[in-house]
C-alpha positions as CSV (number, residue, x, y, z in Angstrom):
1,X,3.4,-15.0,-1.3
2,X,6.4,-16.5,0.4
3,X,6.8,-15.2,3.9
4,X,9.9,-16.5,5.8
5,X,10.3,-14.0,8.7
6,X,8.8,-15.6,11.8
7,X,7.6,-12.2,13.2
8,X,5.7,-11.5,9.9
9,X,4.3,-15.1,9.9
10,X,3.0,-14.5,13.5
11,X,1.3,-11.3,12.5
12,X,-0.4,-12.9,9.5
13,X,-1.4,-15.9,11.7
14,X,-3.1,-13.6,14.1
15,X,-5.3,-12.2,11.3
16,X,-6.5,-15.7,10.3
17,X,-9.2,-17.7,12.1
18,X,-7.9,-20.4,14.4
19,X,-9.0,-23.1,11.9
20,X,-6.7,-21.7,9.2
21,X,-3.7,-20.9,11.4
22,X,-1.8,-24.0,10.2
23,X,-1.8,-22.6,6.6
24,X,0.9,-20.2,7.7
25,X,3.3,-23.2,7.9
26,X,3.1,-23.5,4.1
27,X,4.1,-19.9,3.4
28,X,7.9,-20.3,3.7
29,X,7.8,-23.2,1.2
30,X,5.8,-21.3,-1.5
31,X,7.6,-21.1,-4.9
32,X,8.1,-17.9,-6.9
33,X,4.7,-16.6,-8.1
34,X,2.6,-18.7,-5.7
35,X,0.3,-17.1,-3.3
36,X,-2.1,-18.2,-0.5
37,X,-5.6,-16.8,-1.0
38,X,-7.8,-16.4,2.0
39,X,-10.5,-14.0,2.9
40,X,-14.2,-13.3,2.9
41,X,-14.6,-13.6,-0.8
42,X,-12.6,-16.9,-1.0
43,X,-14.8,-19.9,-0.3
44,X,-11.9,-22.3,0.2
45,X,-8.3,-21.2,1.0
46,X,-6.2,-21.9,-2.0
47,X,-2.6,-21.8,-3.1
48,X,-2.5,-20.3,-6.6
49,X,0.1,-19.6,-9.3
50,X,0.2,-16.0,-10.4
51,X,1.3,-15.5,-14.0
52,X,4.0,-13.0,-14.8
53,X,3.0,-9.9,-16.6
54,X,3.4,-9.9,-20.4
55,X,4.5,-6.2,-20.2
56,X,6.8,-5.9,-17.2
57,X,6.2,-2.8,-15.1
58,X,8.8,0.0,-15.4
59,X,10.4,0.2,-12.0
60,X,13.2,2.6,-11.1
61,X,13.9,1.3,-7.6
62,X,13.1,-2.5,-7.3
63,X,13.9,-4.9,-10.1
64,X,10.8,-6.8,-11.2
């Protein structure tokens, strides 16, 4: 999901292999609901659009 804090971006960049480090540059420009998928179970890193829930969660502290 969108990550604009440079310190947080640096942390995530350290978790990625060197070949994927440039993907962090796309994180501040992600739109609402978009996410960058990477990991052992993901064959090719991808930016995906996550659909909103049909039944929004009931949250008392953070508006959904």
